[in-house]
Structures are given as structure tokens and as C-alpha cells.
C-alpha angles and dihedrals in degrees: 000000000000113000134195091275094055115129134176129226111201110198109193124200117196124219133225118320104064098269112198126226095254095055092040094054095030089236135136092234138359136204130208113247102170143002138077101270094269099059102034131186112207137183134191112274138204127230092283092054092251121142110265129199119255126243115292118257122231109229138130089025092294140069114278119201113248131193115204120209133167130202110214114200103159090106088073094064107026141036130070134034095282095055092042091056090057087086087074088064094056094115090055091049091052091053088052092049090054089063091061092046094064115120118260121265111241114233114262096013110127093183092054090047092052093046091048091053092048092048091050090049091051090050091053090050091048090051091051091049090049090057090048091048093053094046092045092051090050089047091054089051095045100038105029105025098034110023101032102031109024096038094040116121113274093004096134091227121118094001091189090077110092118242093234090063092047091059093059103088098190089053091052091048090049090052088056096043096048098069090044091055090050092051093049091048091051092049090049092051093046093053090054097050124097140168119270107241115209096204141032121261124240118253111232114241136171119005116026112253131185115289098017089131093058097104136140109270130211101253101148094095092043094053089050089056091051091052091048093050092047093053092046092048092056089050091051091051091050091049097049105270135285095289098051112063113196121248100221117081100235092050090044092053091050090046092053092049092049094048092047091051091051093049092046091051091050093049094047092047092051096046096044090220105122097180099181128092123233094264092049091049090053091052092051092048090049089051091051090050089051091052091051093049091048091060089070089074095053127089116256113269094241145359122296112297094359091137095223089135090059091078090076092060092044093048093050090046091052091049090050091050091052093048091050092050092048091047092050091050095048091045091064097068090038090057092045091053091049092050091092089072094061110018092105092055124096117259095256091060098045120101118271113272090000092293094313096107094106090072097062090044091055090047090052090051090053093047091049092047092052091043094049091052093047091046092052090050092050091046091048091052091052092045091053089052093231111118090171093070112117119245123205114277091234090065089074089066091046093051090046091052092050092045090053089046093054092048091047092048091051093050093046093047091048093050093044103046100027096044111011099054097044091046092052091049093050093043097050100027118194111355111247092236095058096074088050091057104035124062097186126072092218092051089046092058092047092047093048092057093046092046092053094050097043094045091050093049094047090051101041110019093095089049090058092050090047092052092052094046094047091047092052091045092053090049091049090052095045098049097062090045091052092045097051096032099046097019091226140058126233113268094235089067089071089078092056090045090055091051091049092046091055093043095050092047091049090046093053094046093044093047093051090047092050091048090051092048093046090051092053097038110023094185096053101067101035092151088079088058091047089054090051090048090063101046101031093059089087126076121243110275115131097024126025098193095081131103114279116272110259093197090069088060103034098048097054091045093049089049092050092049091051090049089051091059095039089060085081106078095216095053126099119194124211117189109207122189134180124206109322089004089065089068091052091048091047095052092042090053090051089052090052091053089051090055111098093207096056124096098225092195088072094052124091137174130214122186123186128188089354122173089203101115105036095033123019098030090054097039097046105033094160095054100036102028123177092241093053092050090049090051091050093052091048093048090053090047093223097319090122107097124182125198112208139172126198087217092059112104095194102035134050142146115331105180102033138050141174090049116183139157117244122175091348094307130107113235135169148136126279150132118318129212091244092064097261136102132232145103116341132210115267116283116270119227115234130209089254092059093254123134116225112207112175106308096340124095109202106205128208112244117224091042114245115255096240123164114249097038116144091219133357120203116193129227134019110332098184108169097001139068100039092139093059094052110106090228090067093077092047090050090050090052091050092047088052090053094245098110138031129205090246095047119108113258135192122253116262094246096048115112119236118202115238091217107030095174096058122088117255123240124199111211120192104210092186092064 
């Protein structure tokens, strides 16, 4: 039972967007009290930069002391040239995300276990081929476009280079191989980096809770295979490609070694059996580097601009296409076998595409990887000022695919937002719940429009993305068939190729400019960090050359900080997260419940604007399963509170579903405190105007102009401003176990004495 010495520690976790300490804690200034400079714990401070207590919390009919802290983790995904360049690895990150989107494996199903292992192996092979595709595309640019064409004698490109240097073929080859070696070295170093964690993680035990699968993976051997394959791919490009063996014996020996290394890397990546120790892997990588360096002394495989090196890119692209098709086919029975785990759930809680969503994500990664390489080649040609340089013939298909994708995306977006949203609003009118939340006709009209748009986007935005990706994938599969079957492409496709050519060149130039600007001014291009926040949440599994997972650092440190406060027996800790931070707070809370030395009755969770239910739960059913979320809510006994707005595009309800208004009351299904799900009692109106249904607090937006508010922002807030809503403090008190939705509460304007036990003195200042 809470006593007079009870206090609350509210540990806030911001979401995407690089929220600072002042805006997170709603304070004038903050001071760092713990952390290592990357993951920082801050508190409000006074004028002397000393930690200050937070505002008291009204609960139990009296003020309860509250300590405000914030965990800032944006330094793990943004800031500096290195982190800004992570945007160039986005295709690799998407392939890694696809690994975590695979459907769960039902217990006791051997067929599902076998299919899951095969799908994971295919994802590792696809990730390896993506690395080879990027390096090969860069090799074509550096060796063919730059060394063989631009630096060729009497080429008219880069006239500052003397002719006597142009005539030395090994020197030209070395000029093309040097930047490739630097790129491969950087990728190798990046795949071996990781965040330094200041505390040990908690080992899950007992009942499965959300995020138990988020563990550090063994990726050292996998990143060695990627380095090996990258070095061998460059050697193959320099020697003429895998389908054109050289005629001279020295070149033929190097070609055989390079091809054997590539095939060995593919087989080992697919099987998952690495076999070699660290020292042996280093020897093999050194041998591959020696083979690549040796190609500088060989003659080019063909005349200038012959395009014989393009076969490497085309072969890797064809292999990637085959792996994607095989993965998509095998994912169908895997999803059907896993259907038993969610077939009793309502449609809005079931995985996207019935658990098949990993296939389009992998296809998007391949399309982006091919597009990035083509865009860099186009940008390099423009930077060299030589528009006459020949590009690989396969780039015509890539530009056509991206041109078709842009046209399809424009048509789909026009139909969706210009027709779909207005039709939904006119068809359904004002949602029945809006009059229950808003007390002003003007606010009701504003809220109705925002509710219609946000509800439509949460329900159908992934369908739009799926339509575009599937359309581009179909185009990518049809173009090679038309080219090799009919030996020519229709003339009308030249228009789409021109659109794609312009778009890819602009994308490459714009991306490099954004990376440069973000490196010089980290706060200016925060959208790059927000992009990294989404894809870098997941540990390395299918692709090692991705930024290190920040969840493996943030979750243990959040857990350790909460344990530090829980060591005091009168302290209750509430982890509150907004947007992406709600996932970190959720997993950290699950880790606390797994800890045997933690009193779980003093732990609470608050999520605000969380995409957990409509997004992450459906996209990652094996990591954030419905059963694990139900178990977490039951273990917390209702101390999981979720703040939601119907006007929020990215966040919605997290603990309830099937909401509807019957007889002027909001009802629905949701999690129960006994660890089950089912119908809930009608929502209870709160003094703030919010409706509390189960664990969800549906907030009025715009906020009601009620006397006694600490701050009142005007207009539609949508995804922002949850901390300033007056219902935030009530939700914190409920998450701490000090209030219940059905408990009597004071009016917002009612004064609460700071020291209720002291006698009151009336002083007449006029006398």
C-alpha cells in the first residue's frame, strides 16, 4: 500500500525526431545525471545547473513527489558524418528488417521449423548478393566508366591528367581499384562496430514477453563472408565477369580463385555453418584481397567501353531475382502454417498480408540497392562532365522500373488522398466518438476531418506501399523476360526510362547533399535520423553491414536505471515512451518483469502515440506477438496505460480494439488485468475530457479549454504534445498504481495544499 513517503520516478523515453531534454521534460533547462554521453539520462535543472525535482503529482487526494528523468538516445542514430552516411546503407537495413518480419514458428511443427530455417538462409544469401551488387556496381563505375573510359588516351575526359599516365594500364587499373578497396574496408569496419553497453542485459525467463527475441546475434563470421564476397566480386569485374573466363593462364587462375571464393561465401551464408575460426577467416580474406590487387597487373578484359564487365552486375541481379522469387514462394506455406497463432484474432490485429510482408520488404531492398547503384553511376557520369560515357545496358531496365514505380506511386497517391479520404469522410460522416470527446462545435468539425484522414492512413497506408512495390517487382520480372525473349523492348518504355534516369540521378545527388548537410549541421536534417530510428531498432541478423542496433544498448540501460530507483522501497517507477520510444519502454518493462529481484508491483508503463498495435505488432508478429502483449498487460495488472488520439496518424490504441459507440458510451475489446482478452466495461469519462477504455486513454483533440490547465496548446496536435495534455499526469498516477479510472478525482481547477498536514494561517497583508 502507498504510504506517506511514496514517491514516483517518471522515466521518459522520446521517440523519433531527436527530441531534446528541455522539450521532453517540459523544462527550461536540463542537466545530465547519468549515462555515457551517447545514452544520456537528464533531469530538470535550476539556474545553477543543479538537478531539480519535477512537478508534484496529484494522487490519493494529496500531492505525491515526482522525479522527472529522460533517457536521450538520438545520439545513436544521428549526428556527425559517419552517422549521416548510414542512409547509404538503407537497402542493407531493409534486408535485415525482413528477417525480423518472418512469421512465428508454431510450437511442435517440424515443417514450419524447416521452412523458417530455409527462409532465414535465403535472406542471408540475399543480403550477401546485395553487398556483391553494390560493390560490383561501384566496380563498374570505378574500373569501366572511370579507369577504362574516362582515363583512356585521347578520351577528352579529365584533360588535366597527362597522356603519359593514361598510357600506363596498371596505373589506371590501380586508380580504379583503390577507391573500391577503401569502400570495402569501410564496410568491413562498420559491420564489426557496436555500441558499448554500460550494463548487462536481463535473460528472459518464464512466460514469453514482448521483445524477448531482441538479442545480440553472432554476426562476426557473417560480416567476414560479406567482405570476402565483396573482394572476390571486384576481382571478377576486373577479369571480365563470371561468364567470360580469360584466355591467358595467369588471368584464368585468378578468375577461378575469385569465382570459387564467391560460390563458397554464398553456400556458407545460406547454410549458416561458418566452419572457420577467426584466424582462418582472416587468412582467406587476405587471400581474396591479394587476388583483387593482382588484377591491377592484368590487361583489361575487353576494349574501351565494351561492357564486358557488365555481366557481373547482370548475373548478380539475376541471382537476386531468383532468390527473391524463391523466398516469396516458400514464405507462403510458412505463413499458412503460422496462421494457427492468429486466426482467432480480429483482422486489425492479424499480421500484414497474413505474415507474408517480409517478401515485399526484401523486394524493396533489392530495388533500392539496384537503384542506388544506378543512381551513383549516373551521378558520377555527370560529375565527371562526360555525358558520352557508356553505362551498363542493364541500367536501362533499372531506370525503366524506377520510372514505372514513380508513375505508379503518383497515380496511387492521387487516387488515395484525393478520392479515398474524402469518400470515407462523406460516407461515414463524423465518428460517433468525436462528440463524446469534444465540447465545442468548431473543435468537433476539426477533429472529424483529422479522424477521417488518420484512420484511413493507419488502415491503408501499407496497402499503398505494397501496391507500388509489387508493381515495380512485376515490372522488374517482366523486363528481362521481354528483353531475352523478344530481344528488344517496346519503344514506349523509353519515356519511362527517361523518367527513371532523371529520378535516380536526382536521388543520388540529393542523397549525397543531404548526407553532407546532415554531417555539417546534425540538427538540420533530422529526417535521416528518423529513418535510422526505424530500421536500426533491429539487431544484425540477415545482413551485418548495417548500423549497430540501438535497442541492444538502450533497453539494458533503461532497465538498469529503473532498478537503481526501485532499490528504494518507497519508490515507484513509470517508464513513459512516445512514438518509437514507446517500444524501448515496452521492452525495458518486460525486462524488469523478467528480473527476479524487482518488485513488479512498483513498475508501470505509459505509452503515448505508439504505433505498436497497427504497425509493429502486425509487421513483426514473432517478436511482438499478441499473446506476449496480453501476458505483459496481465503481469502489470492494468498498470499499462496508453494515451491515444484519433487524429494521430502514427499512433493509436495499443490495449483495445473494436471500439464503437453504443447508447452514447464507448465500448470495445481489449486486454484484461487477469491476462486474458475480451469485452471491456464502457469507457469512463475523466475530468480532462478523456475517455478511459481498458488501458487506453482516448484524448480530445483539440484539448478542451478547461480552467486549471498547466498549459493549453491550440489546434489539432495529432502526434505531438502528449506530455502537455492534462490526462498525462492522471495516466502516470494510474501506471504507478496510485489511481484507478473509476476512482474519484478532483476537478482540474481545485487547489491542492502542498503540505496538507500543517495548520493553515490566514495572513491579512493589508493590515
